[in-house]
Each structure stands twice: as C-alpha cells, then as structure tokens.
PyMOL Python script that loads the backbone (N, CA, C, O; Angstrom):
from pymol import cmd

cmd.read_pdbstr("""\
ATOM      1  N   UNK A   1     -39.246 -85.968  40.460  1.00  0.00           N
ATOM      2  CA  UNK A   1     -38.121 -85.231  41.031  1.00  0.00           C
ATOM      3  C   UNK A   1     -37.344 -84.812  39.744  1.00  0.00           C
ATOM      4  O   UNK A   1     -37.243 -85.463  38.704  1.00  0.00           O
ATOM      5  N   UNK A   2     -36.841 -83.647  40.019  1.00  0.00           N
ATOM      6  CA  UNK A   2     -35.904 -83.233  38.837  1.00  0.00           C
ATOM      7  C   UNK A   2     -34.622 -82.785  39.689  1.00  0.00           C
ATOM      8  O   UNK A   2     -34.688 -82.382  40.850  1.00  0.00           O
ATOM      9  N   UNK A   3     -33.441 -82.917  38.935  1.00  0.00           N
ATOM     10  CA  UNK A   3     -32.064 -82.554  39.598  1.00  0.00           C
ATOM     11  C   UNK A   3     -31.262 -81.976  38.436  1.00  0.00           C
ATOM     12  O   UNK A   3     -31.351 -82.419  37.291  1.00  0.00           O
ATOM     13  N   UNK A   4     -30.546 -81.055  38.760  1.00  0.00           N
ATOM     14  CA  UNK A   4     -29.392 -80.379  37.845  1.00  0.00           C
ATOM     15  C   UNK A   4     -28.378 -79.863  38.742  1.00  0.00           C
ATOM     16  O   UNK A   4     -28.684 -79.454  39.862  1.00  0.00           O
ATOM     17  N   UNK A   5     -27.125 -79.860  38.288  1.00  0.00           N
ATOM     18  CA  UNK A   5     -25.865 -79.512  39.058  1.00  0.00           C
ATOM     19  C   UNK A   5     -25.500 -78.018  38.680  1.00  0.00           C
ATOM     20  O   UNK A   5     -25.438 -77.720  37.488  1.00  0.00           O
ATOM     21  N   UNK A   6     -25.288 -77.190  39.535  1.00  0.00           N
ATOM     22  CA  UNK A   6     -24.998 -76.043  39.519  1.00  0.00           C
ATOM     23  C   UNK A   6     -23.539 -75.532  39.945  1.00  0.00           C
ATOM     24  O   UNK A   6     -22.839 -76.260  40.648  1.00  0.00           O
ATOM     25  N   UNK A   7     -23.048 -74.184  39.485  1.00  0.00           N
ATOM     26  CA  UNK A   7     -21.808 -73.802  40.019  1.00  0.00           C
ATOM     27  C   UNK A   7     -22.105 -72.438  40.366  1.00  0.00           C
ATOM     28  O   UNK A   7     -22.527 -71.711  39.467  1.00  0.00           O
ATOM     29  N   UNK A   8     -21.968 -72.023  41.400  1.00  0.00           N
ATOM     30  CA  UNK A   8     -22.065 -70.536  41.710  1.00  0.00           C
ATOM     31  C   UNK A   8     -20.846 -69.975  42.271  1.00  0.00           C
ATOM     32  O   UNK A   8     -20.427 -70.218  43.403  1.00  0.00           O
ATOM     33  N   UNK A   9     -20.299 -69.204  41.408  1.00  0.00           N
ATOM     34  CA  UNK A   9     -18.878 -68.793  41.420  1.00  0.00           C
ATOM     35  C   UNK A   9     -18.443 -67.307  42.029  1.00  0.00           C
ATOM     36  O   UNK A   9     -17.293 -66.889  42.164  1.00  0.00           O
ATOM     37  N   UNK A  10     -19.874 -66.522  42.408  1.00  0.00           N
ATOM     38  CA  UNK A  10     -19.610 -65.255  42.760  1.00  0.00           C
ATOM     39  C   UNK A  10     -20.844 -64.904  43.690  1.00  0.00           C
ATOM     40  O   UNK A  10     -21.901 -65.533  43.636  1.00  0.00           O
ATOM     41  N   UNK A  11     -20.606 -63.810  44.576  1.00  0.00           N
ATOM     42  CA  UNK A  11     -21.682 -63.267  45.428  1.00  0.00           C
ATOM     43  C   UNK A  11     -22.869 -63.056  44.543  1.00  0.00           C
ATOM     44  O   UNK A  11     -23.939 -63.621  44.769  1.00  0.00           O
ATOM     45  N   UNK A  12     -22.677 -62.210  43.494  1.00  0.00           N
ATOM     46  CA  UNK A  12     -23.787 -61.739  42.574  1.00  0.00           C
ATOM     47  C   UNK A  12     -24.437 -63.101  41.953  1.00  0.00           C
ATOM     48  O   UNK A  12     -25.661 -63.094  41.824  1.00  0.00           O
ATOM     49  N   UNK A  13     -23.794 -64.148  41.599  1.00  0.00           N
ATOM     50  CA  UNK A  13     -24.445 -65.396  40.993  1.00  0.00           C
ATOM     51  C   UNK A  13     -25.361 -65.934  42.301  1.00  0.00           C
ATOM     52  O   UNK A  13     -26.545 -66.207  42.103  1.00  0.00           O
ATOM     53  N   UNK A  14     -24.856 -66.056  43.457  1.00  0.00           N
ATOM     54  CA  UNK A  14     -25.637 -66.630  44.634  1.00  0.00           C
ATOM     55  C   UNK A  14     -26.844 -65.703  44.820  1.00  0.00           C
ATOM     56  O   UNK A  14     -27.902 -66.287  45.052  1.00  0.00           O
ATOM     57  N   UNK A  15     -26.871 -64.606  44.772  1.00  0.00           N
ATOM     58  CA  UNK A  15     -27.904 -63.632  44.996  1.00  0.00           C
ATOM     59  C   UNK A  15     -28.985 -63.742  43.845  1.00  0.00           C
ATOM     60  O   UNK A  15     -30.182 -63.788  44.129  1.00  0.00           O
ATOM     61  N   UNK A  16     -28.539 -63.781  42.556  1.00  0.00           N
ATOM     62  CA  UNK A  16     -29.293 -64.110  41.532  1.00  0.00           C
ATOM     63  C   UNK A  16     -30.054 -65.337  41.457  1.00  0.00           C
ATOM     64  O   UNK A  16     -31.173 -65.338  40.945  1.00  0.00           O
ATOM     65  N   UNK A  17     -29.476 -66.476  41.976  1.00  0.00           N
ATOM     66  CA  UNK A  17     -30.087 -67.816  42.321  1.00  0.00           C
ATOM     67  C   UNK A  17     -30.914 -67.926  43.036  1.00  0.00           C
ATOM     68  O   UNK A  17     -31.933 -68.556  42.754  1.00  0.00           O
ATOM     69  N   UNK A  18     -30.673 -67.211  44.433  1.00  0.00           N
ATOM     70  CA  UNK A  18     -31.509 -67.332  45.436  1.00  0.00           C
ATOM     71  C   UNK A  18     -32.928 -66.542  45.046  1.00  0.00           C
ATOM     72  O   UNK A  18     -34.072 -66.946  45.258  1.00  0.00           O
ATOM     73  N   UNK A  19     -32.568 -65.468  44.499  1.00  0.00           N
ATOM     74  CA  UNK A  19     -33.681 -64.529  43.927  1.00  0.00           C
ATOM     75  C   UNK A  19     -34.566 -65.344  42.903  1.00  0.00           C
ATOM     76  O   UNK A  19     -35.795 -65.282  42.940  1.00  0.00           O
ATOM     77  N   UNK A  20     -33.947 -66.030  42.086  1.00  0.00           N
ATOM     78  CA  UNK A  20     -34.725 -66.904  41.139  1.00  0.00           C
ATOM     79  C   UNK A  20     -35.623 -67.985  41.953  1.00  0.00           C
ATOM     80  O   UNK A  20     -36.839 -68.043  41.772  1.00  0.00           O
ATOM     81  N   UNK A  21     -34.961 -68.818  42.839  1.00  0.00           N
ATOM     82  CA  UNK A  21     -35.596 -69.830  43.623  1.00  0.00           C
ATOM     83  C   UNK A  21     -36.816 -69.173  44.314  1.00  0.00           C
ATOM     84  O   UNK A  21     -37.877 -69.791  44.402  1.00  0.00           O
ATOM     85  N   UNK A  22     -36.678 -68.020  44.765  1.00  0.00           N
ATOM     86  CA  UNK A  22     -37.806 -67.516  45.462  1.00  0.00           C
ATOM     87  C   UNK A  22     -39.211 -66.988  44.696  1.00  0.00           C
ATOM     88  O   UNK A  22     -40.279 -66.635  45.195  1.00  0.00           O
ATOM     89  N   UNK A  23     -38.829 -67.066  43.411  1.00  0.00           N
ATOM     90  CA  UNK A  23     -40.088 -66.889  42.720  1.00  0.00           C
ATOM     91  C   UNK A  23     -41.095 -68.209  42.238  1.00  0.00           C
ATOM     92  O   UNK A  23     -42.057 -68.106  41.478  1.00  0.00           O
ATOM     93  N   UNK A  24     -40.657 -69.340  42.822  1.00  0.00           N
ATOM     94  CA  UNK A  24     -41.416 -70.364  42.552  1.00  0.00           C
ATOM     95  C   UNK A  24     -41.875 -70.911  43.901  1.00  0.00           C
ATOM     96  O   UNK A  24     -41.088 -70.827  44.844  1.00  0.00           O
ATOM     97  N   UNK A  25     -43.197 -71.521  44.099  1.00  0.00           N
ATOM     98  CA  UNK A  25     -43.800 -71.912  45.459  1.00  0.00           C
ATOM     99  C   UNK A  25     -43.304 -73.276  45.749  1.00  0.00           C
ATOM    100  O   UNK A  25     -43.259 -73.533  46.952  1.00  0.00           O
ATOM    101  N   UNK A  26     -43.003 -74.012  45.120  1.00  0.00           N
ATOM    102  CA  UNK A  26     -42.442 -75.448  45.323  1.00  0.00           C
ATOM    103  C   UNK A  26     -41.238 -75.474  46.072  1.00  0.00           C
ATOM    104  O   UNK A  26     -40.413 -74.570  45.932  1.00  0.00           O
ATOM    105  N   UNK A  27     -41.051 -76.431  46.864  1.00  0.00           N
ATOM    106  CA  UNK A  27     -39.667 -76.285  47.540  1.00  0.00           C
ATOM    107  C   UNK A  27     -38.402 -76.897  46.594  1.00  0.00           C
ATOM    108  O   UNK A  27     -38.455 -77.839  45.803  1.00  0.00           O
ATOM    109  N   UNK A  28     -37.437 -76.180  46.886  1.00  0.00           N
ATOM    110  CA  UNK A  28     -36.145 -76.583  46.157  1.00  0.00           C
ATOM    111  C   UNK A  28     -34.905 -76.749  47.104  1.00  0.00           C
ATOM    112  O   UNK A  28     -34.554 -75.851  47.870  1.00  0.00           O
ATOM    113  N   UNK A  29     -34.341 -77.813  47.014  1.00  0.00           N
ATOM    114  CA  UNK A  29     -33.090 -78.057  47.920  1.00  0.00           C
ATOM    115  C   UNK A  29     -31.924 -78.164  47.135  1.00  0.00           C
ATOM    116  O   UNK A  29     -31.937 -78.602  45.985  1.00  0.00           O
ATOM    117  N   UNK A  30     -30.798 -77.731  47.797  1.00  0.00           N
ATOM    118  CA  UNK A  30     -29.340 -78.014  47.410  1.00  0.00           C
ATOM    119  C   UNK A  30     -28.814 -78.931  48.244  1.00  0.00           C
ATOM    120  O   UNK A  30     -28.912 -78.917  49.470  1.00  0.00           O
ATOM    121  N   UNK A  31     -28.075 -79.984  47.369  1.00  0.00           N
ATOM    122  CA  UNK A  31     -27.340 -81.156  48.279  1.00  0.00           C
ATOM    123  C   UNK A  31     -25.944 -81.240  47.983  1.00  0.00           C
ATOM    124  O   UNK A  31     -25.419 -80.943  46.909  1.00  0.00           O
ATOM    125  N   UNK A  32     -25.353 -81.689  49.066  1.00  0.00           N
ATOM    126  CA  UNK A  32     -23.872 -82.017  48.916  1.00  0.00           C
ATOM    127  C   UNK A  32     -23.837 -83.507  49.418  1.00  0.00           C
ATOM    128  O   UNK A  32     -24.784 -84.264  49.633  1.00  0.00           O
ATOM    129  N   UNK A  33     -22.549 -83.712  49.539  1.00  0.00           N
ATOM    130  CA  UNK A  33     -22.469 -85.144  50.170  1.00  0.00           C
ATOM    131  C   UNK A  33     -22.701 -85.117  51.597  1.00  0.00           C
ATOM    132  O   UNK A  33     -22.891 -86.178  52.192  1.00  0.00           O
ATOM    133  N   UNK A  34     -22.705 -83.930  52.248  1.00  0.00           N
ATOM    134  CA  UNK A  34     -22.819 -83.992  53.764  1.00  0.00           C
ATOM    135  C   UNK A  34     -24.254 -83.021  53.985  1.00  0.00           C
ATOM    136  O   UNK A  34     -24.808 -83.254  55.060  1.00  0.00           O
ATOM    137  N   UNK A  35     -24.799 -82.174  53.288  1.00  0.00           N
ATOM    138  CA  UNK A  35     -25.749 -81.430  53.667  1.00  0.00           C
ATOM    139  C   UNK A  35     -26.876 -81.127  52.653  1.00  0.00           C
ATOM    140  O   UNK A  35     -26.703 -81.155  51.434  1.00  0.00           O
ATOM    141  N   UNK A  36     -28.059 -80.831  53.271  1.00  0.00           N
ATOM    142  CA  UNK A  36     -29.211 -80.638  52.257  1.00  0.00           C
ATOM    143  C   UNK A  36     -29.835 -79.301  52.805  1.00  0.00           C
ATOM    144  O   UNK A  36     -30.370 -79.299  53.914  1.00  0.00           O
ATOM    145  N   UNK A  37     -29.782 -78.352  52.159  1.00  0.00           N
ATOM    146  CA  UNK A  37     -30.340 -76.923  52.459  1.00  0.00           C
ATOM    147  C   UNK A  37     -31.478 -76.472  51.611  1.00  0.00           C
ATOM    148  O   UNK A  37     -31.617 -76.903  50.466  1.00  0.00           O
ATOM    149  N   UNK A  38     -32.279 -75.631  52.139  1.00  0.00           N
ATOM    150  CA  UNK A  38     -33.273 -74.957  51.193  1.00  0.00           C
ATOM    151  C   UNK A  38     -32.498 -73.990  50.434  1.00  0.00           C
ATOM    152  O   UNK A  38     -31.668 -73.245  50.957  1.00  0.00           O
ATOM    153  N   UNK A  39     -32.756 -74.008  49.292  1.00  0.00           N
ATOM    154  CA  UNK A  39     -32.202 -73.185  48.177  1.00  0.00           C
ATOM    155  C   UNK A  39     -32.660 -71.847  48.074  1.00  0.00           C
ATOM    156  O   UNK A  39     -32.155 -71.029  47.306  1.00  0.00           O
ATOM    157  N   UNK A  40     -33.665 -71.598  48.881  1.00  0.00           N
ATOM    158  CA  UNK A  40     -34.451 -70.053  48.875  1.00  0.00           C
ATOM    159  C   UNK A  40     -33.739 -69.396  50.051  1.00  0.00           C
ATOM    160  O   UNK A  40     -34.051 -68.250  50.374  1.00  0.00           O
ATOM    161  N   UNK A  41     -32.847 -70.034  50.669  1.00  0.00           N
ATOM    162  CA  UNK A  41     -32.204 -69.390  51.983  1.00  0.00           C
ATOM    163  C   UNK A  41     -30.813 -68.916  51.498  1.00  0.00           C
ATOM    164  O   UNK A  41     -29.923 -69.713  51.199  1.00  0.00           O
ATOM    165  N   UNK A  42     -30.689 -67.686  51.442  1.00  0.00           N
ATOM    166  CA  UNK A  42     -29.339 -67.075  51.056  1.00  0.00           C
ATOM    167  C   UNK A  42     -28.094 -67.644  52.069  1.00  0.00           C
ATOM    168  O   UNK A  42     -27.028 -68.122  51.682  1.00  0.00           O
ATOM    169  N   UNK A  43     -28.532 -67.455  53.464  1.00  0.00           N
ATOM    170  CA  UNK A  43     -27.578 -67.890  54.140  1.00  0.00           C
ATOM    171  C   UNK A  43     -27.170 -69.433  54.346  1.00  0.00           C
ATOM    172  O   UNK A  43     -26.089 -69.788  54.817  1.00  0.00           O
ATOM    173  N   UNK A  44     -28.152 -70.257  53.940  1.00  0.00           N
ATOM    174  CA  UNK A  44     -28.008 -71.639  53.517  1.00  0.00           C
ATOM    175  C   UNK A  44     -26.946 -71.853  52.482  1.00  0.00           C
ATOM    176  O   UNK A  44     -25.958 -72.566  52.656  1.00  0.00           O
ATOM    177  N   UNK A  45     -27.218 -71.191  51.406  1.00  0.00           N
ATOM    178  CA  UNK A  45     -26.414 -71.325  50.317  1.00  0.00           C
ATOM    179  C   UNK A  45     -25.142 -70.980  50.371  1.00  0.00           C
ATOM    180  O   UNK A  45     -24.312 -71.628  49.733  1.00  0.00           O
ATOM    181  N   UNK A  46     -24.764 -69.850  51.178  1.00  0.00           N
ATOM    182  CA  UNK A  46     -23.538 -69.531  51.436  1.00  0.00           C
ATOM    183  C   UNK A  46     -22.815 -70.236  52.518  1.00  0.00           C
ATOM    184  O   UNK A  46     -21.601 -70.111  52.682  1.00  0.00           O
ATOM    185  N   UNK A  47     -23.557 -70.961  53.235  1.00  0.00           N
ATOM    186  CA  UNK A  47     -22.979 -72.078  54.130  1.00  0.00           C
ATOM    187  C   UNK A  47     -22.335 -73.294  53.509  1.00  0.00           C
ATOM    188  O   UNK A  47     -21.658 -74.105  54.139  1.00  0.00           O
ATOM    189  N   UNK A  48     -22.607 -73.352  52.207  1.00  0.00           N
ATOM    190  CA  UNK A  48     -22.103 -74.643  51.289  1.00  0.00           C
ATOM    191  C   UNK A  48     -20.744 -74.257  50.774  1.00  0.00           C
ATOM    192  O   UNK A  48     -20.324 -73.102  50.719  1.00  0.00           O
ATOM    193  N   UNK A  49     -20.075 -75.381  50.390  1.00  0.00           N
ATOM    194  CA  UNK A  49     -18.730 -75.114  49.701  1.00  0.00           C
ATOM    195  C   UNK A  49     -19.119 -74.840  48.310  1.00  0.00           C
ATOM    196  O   UNK A  49     -19.611 -75.687  47.564  1.00  0.00           O
ATOM    197  N   UNK A  50     -18.847 -73.462  47.954  1.00  0.00           N
ATOM    198  CA  UNK A  50     -19.201 -73.169  46.688  1.00  0.00           C
ATOM    199  C   UNK A  50     -18.033 -73.303  45.671  1.00  0.00           C
ATOM    200  O   UNK A  50     -18.258 -72.897  44.530  1.00  0.00           O
ATOM    201  N   UNK A  51     -16.906 -73.786  45.930  1.00  0.00           N
ATOM    202  CA  UNK A  51     -15.829 -74.151  45.134  1.00  0.00           C
ATOM    203  C   UNK A  51     -16.307 -75.417  44.366  1.00  0.00           C
ATOM    204  O   UNK A  51     -15.607 -75.756  43.412  1.00  0.00           O
ATOM    205  N   UNK A  52     -17.348 -76.120  44.643  1.00  0.00           N
ATOM    206  CA  UNK A  52     -17.629 -77.548  43.920  1.00  0.00           C
ATOM    207  C   UNK A  52     -19.008 -77.364  43.450  1.00  0.00           C
ATOM    208  O   UNK A  52     -19.794 -76.599  44.009  1.00  0.00           O
ATOM    209  N   UNK A  53     -19.326 -78.152  42.300  1.00  0.00           N
ATOM    210  CA  UNK A  53     -20.606 -78.172  41.800  1.00  0.00           C
ATOM    211  C   UNK A  53     -21.600 -78.748  43.133  1.00  0.00           C
ATOM    212  O   UNK A  53     -21.260 -79.489  44.056  1.00  0.00           O
ATOM    213  N   UNK A  54     -22.990 -78.096  42.853  1.00  0.00           N
ATOM    214  CA  UNK A  54     -24.031 -78.451  43.944  1.00  0.00           C
ATOM    215  C   UNK A  54     -25.136 -78.879  43.235  1.00  0.00           C
ATOM    216  O   UNK A  54     -25.547 -78.364  42.195  1.00  0.00           O
ATOM    217  N   UNK A  55     -25.622 -79.853  43.826  1.00  0.00           N
ATOM    218  CA  UNK A  55     -26.895 -80.563  43.137  1.00  0.00           C
ATOM    219  C   UNK A  55     -28.116 -79.663  43.721  1.00  0.00           C
ATOM    220  O   UNK A  55     -28.152 -79.305  44.898  1.00  0.00           O
ATOM    221  N   UNK A  56     -29.099 -79.346  42.774  1.00  0.00           N
ATOM    222  CA  UNK A  56     -30.402 -78.690  42.774  1.00  0.00           C
ATOM    223  C   UNK A  56     -31.162 -79.919  42.653  1.00  0.00           C
ATOM    224  O   UNK A  56     -30.991 -80.743  41.754  1.00  0.00           O
ATOM    225  N   UNK A  57     -32.172 -80.027  43.774  1.00  0.00           N
ATOM    226  CA  UNK A  57     -33.115 -81.026  43.690  1.00  0.00           C
ATOM    227  C   UNK A  57     -34.601 -80.434  43.717  1.00  0.00           C
ATOM    228  O   UNK A  57     -34.857 -79.741  44.701  1.00  0.00           O
ATOM    229  N   UNK A  58     -35.426 -80.579  42.948  1.00  0.00           N
ATOM    230  CA  UNK A  58     -36.824 -80.189  43.015  1.00  0.00           C
ATOM    231  C   UNK A  58     -37.724 -81.468  43.101  1.00  0.00           C
ATOM    232  O   UNK A  58     -37.703 -82.240  42.143  1.00  0.00           O
ATOM    233  N   UNK A  59     -38.426 -81.714  44.066  1.00  0.00           N
ATOM    234  CA  UNK A  59     -39.252 -82.786  44.352  1.00  0.00           C
ATOM    235  C   UNK A  59     -40.671 -82.440  44.217  1.00  0.00           C
ATOM    236  O   UNK A  59     -41.453 -82.642  45.146  1.00  0.00           O
ATOM    237  N   UNK A  60     -41.043 -81.919  43.080  1.00  0.00           N
ATOM    238  CA  UNK A  60     -42.375 -81.432  42.745  1.00  0.00           C
ATOM    239  C   UNK A  60     -42.825 -81.787  41.247  1.00  0.00           C
ATOM    240  O   UNK A  60     -41.960 -81.999  40.398  1.00  0.00           O
ATOM    241  N   UNK A  61     -43.985 -81.840  40.981  1.00  0.00           N
ATOM    242  CA  UNK A  61     -44.424 -82.373  39.546  1.00  0.00           C
ATOM    243  C   UNK A  61     -45.236 -81.088  39.067  1.00  0.00           C
ATOM    244  O   UNK A  61     -45.950 -81.176  38.069  1.00  0.00           O
ATOM    245  N   UNK A  62     -45.134 -79.963  39.737  1.00  0.00           N
ATOM    246  CA  UNK A  62     -45.770 -78.825  39.368  1.00  0.00           C
ATOM    247  C   UNK A  62     -45.383 -78.452  37.894  1.00  0.00           C
ATOM    248  O   UNK A  62     -44.300 -78.853  37.467  1.00  0.00           O
ATOM    249  N   UNK A  63     -46.213 -77.704  37.091  1.00  0.00           N
ATOM    250  CA  UNK A  63     -46.125 -77.378  35.800  1.00  0.00           C
ATOM    251  C   UNK A  63     -44.727 -76.444  35.789  1.00  0.00           C
ATOM    252  O   UNK A  63     -43.894 -76.521  34.886  1.00  0.00           O
ATOM    253  N   UNK A  64     -44.636 -75.735  36.708  1.00  0.00           N
ATOM    254  CA  UNK A  64     -43.713 -74.520  36.760  1.00  0.00           C
ATOM    255  C   UNK A  64     -42.435 -75.167  36.780  1.00  0.00           C
ATOM    256  O   UNK A  64     -41.531 -74.473  36.316  1.00  0.00           O
ATOM    257  N   UNK A  65     -42.110 -76.299  37.188  1.00  0.00           N
ATOM    258  CA  UNK A  65     -40.730 -76.925  37.423  1.00  0.00           C
ATOM    259  C   UNK A  65     -39.968 -76.800  36.039  1.00  0.00           C
ATOM    260  O   UNK A  65     -38.748 -76.644  36.084  1.00  0.00           O
ATOM    261  N   UNK A  66     -40.573 -76.855  34.882  1.00  0.00           N
ATOM    262  CA  UNK A  66     -39.690 -76.813  33.524  1.00  0.00           C
ATOM    263  C   UNK A  66     -39.341 -75.618  33.567  1.00  0.00           C
ATOM    264  O   UNK A  66     -38.157 -75.442  33.280  1.00  0.00           O
ATOM    265  N   UNK A  67     -40.039 -74.548  33.866  1.00  0.00           N
ATOM    266  CA  UNK A  67     -39.661 -73.248  33.600  1.00  0.00           C
ATOM    267  C   UNK A  67     -38.497 -72.895  34.611  1.00  0.00           C
ATOM    268  O   UNK A  67     -37.567 -72.146  34.311  1.00  0.00           O
ATOM    269  N   UNK A  68     -38.627 -73.439  35.694  1.00  0.00           N
ATOM    270  CA  UNK A  68     -37.572 -72.925  36.638  1.00  0.00           C
ATOM    271  C   UNK A  68     -36.172 -73.703  36.288  1.00  0.00           C
ATOM    272  O   UNK A  68     -35.076 -73.168  36.455  1.00  0.00           O
ATOM    273  N   UNK A  69     -36.327 -74.914  35.827  1.00  0.00           N
ATOM    274  CA  UNK A  69     -35.016 -75.647  35.289  1.00  0.00           C
ATOM    275  C   UNK A  69     -34.600 -74.829  33.913  1.00  0.00           C
ATOM    276  O   UNK A  69     -33.396 -74.668  33.711  1.00  0.00           O
ATOM    277  N   UNK A  70     -35.372 -74.405  33.139  1.00  0.00           N
ATOM    278  CA  UNK A  70     -34.890 -73.589  32.198  1.00  0.00           C
ATOM    279  C   UNK A  70     -34.153 -72.418  32.599  1.00  0.00           C
ATOM    280  O   UNK A  70     -33.100 -72.092  32.052  1.00  0.00           O
ATOM    281  N   UNK A  71     -34.791 -71.658  33.727  1.00  0.00           N
ATOM    282  CA  UNK A  71     -34.175 -70.383  34.175  1.00  0.00           C
ATOM    283  C   UNK A  71     -32.766 -70.692  34.919  1.00  0.00           C
ATOM    284  O   UNK A  71     -31.888 -69.830  34.884  1.00  0.00           O
ATOM    285  N   UNK A  72     -32.540 -71.971  35.618  1.00  0.00           N
ATOM    286  CA  UNK A  72     -31.681 -72.096  36.329  1.00  0.00           C
ATOM    287  C   UNK A  72     -30.452 -72.792  35.478  1.00  0.00           C
ATOM    288  O   UNK A  72     -29.401 -73.138  36.019  1.00  0.00           O
ATOM    289  N   UNK A  73     -30.685 -72.925  34.291  1.00  0.00           N
ATOM    290  CA  UNK A  73     -29.931 -73.536  33.331  1.00  0.00           C
ATOM    291  C   UNK A  73     -28.656 -72.541  33.274  1.00  0.00           C
ATOM    292  O   UNK A  73     -27.602 -73.117  33.006  1.00  0.00           O
ATOM    293  N   UNK A  74     -28.588 -71.379  33.448  1.00  0.00           N
ATOM    294  CA  UNK A  74     -27.473 -70.238  33.224  1.00  0.00           C
ATOM    295  C   UNK A  74     -26.436 -70.679  34.296  1.00  0.00           C
ATOM    296  O   UNK A  74     -25.238 -70.454  34.126  1.00  0.00           O
ATOM    297  N   UNK A  75     -26.917 -71.321  35.421  1.00  0.00           N
ATOM    298  CA  UNK A  75     -26.066 -71.799  36.343  1.00  0.00           C
ATOM    299  C   UNK A  75     -25.403 -73.234  36.261  1.00  0.00           C
ATOM    300  O   UNK A  75     -24.526 -73.598  37.044  1.00  0.00           O
ATOM    301  N   UNK A  76     -25.897 -73.995  35.258  1.00  0.00           N
ATOM    302  CA  UNK A  76     -25.552 -75.267  35.280  1.00  0.00           C
ATOM    303  C   UNK A  76     -24.100 -75.633  34.826  1.00  0.00           C
ATOM    304  O   UNK A  76     -23.429 -74.975  34.031  1.00  0.00           O
ATOM    305  N   UNK A  77     -23.712 -76.812  35.470  1.00  0.00           N
ATOM    306  CA  UNK A  77     -22.132 -77.139  35.245  1.00  0.00           C
ATOM    307  C   UNK A  77     -22.260 -77.999  33.721  1.00  0.00           C
ATOM    308  O   UNK A  77     -23.155 -78.793  33.432  1.00  0.00           O
ATOM    309  N   UNK A  78     -21.370 -77.687  33.058  1.00  0.00           N
ATOM    310  CA  UNK A  78     -21.482 -78.102  31.657  1.00  0.00           C
ATOM    311  C   UNK A  78     -20.490 -79.406  31.400  1.00  0.00           C
ATOM    312  O   UNK A  78     -20.426 -79.922  30.285  1.00  0.00           O
TER     313      UNK A  78
END
""", "prot")
cmd.dss("prot")
cmd.show_as("cartoon", "prot")
cmd.util.cbc("prot")
cmd.orient("prot")
C-alpha cells in the first residue's frame, strides 16, 4: 500500500488529477476522516472538502505505482 497527501485548490487541478488517475489500471482511493471515494471519479472528488489535504491511497503492488506517485507529486502537500 502506498499513500500520499494532496491538495487540490482549483477546478483545473481536480480535472488534471482525475485525468492522471484514469491513466492507471489499479484502484486509487481518496480518503478523509469520513469518506473513501474512487479517485477516478470527478464527481466523487468534487464531493470532498477540498479546502483540506486529502489522502490518496493505492493498494496495489503493480510496477506502475511508483510512476503514478511520481506524477501525482505535483499535488503533494509539503
């Protein structure tokens, strides 16, 4: 399992993030204290409170996971 915290602060960032997640075959989840949603669903992402950092969880050991994490680092909370 891999996890990263992201912050999506604009509609454009949400669209770019969801587009990125849809390039990968493995499941990607976004979790908050209350919710767990499919990160490939733009409606699901918009249903979250985007004013706070959100955990992105990948429960896969596919070789592409490291590539995904490198791509999603642009949204990472520092």
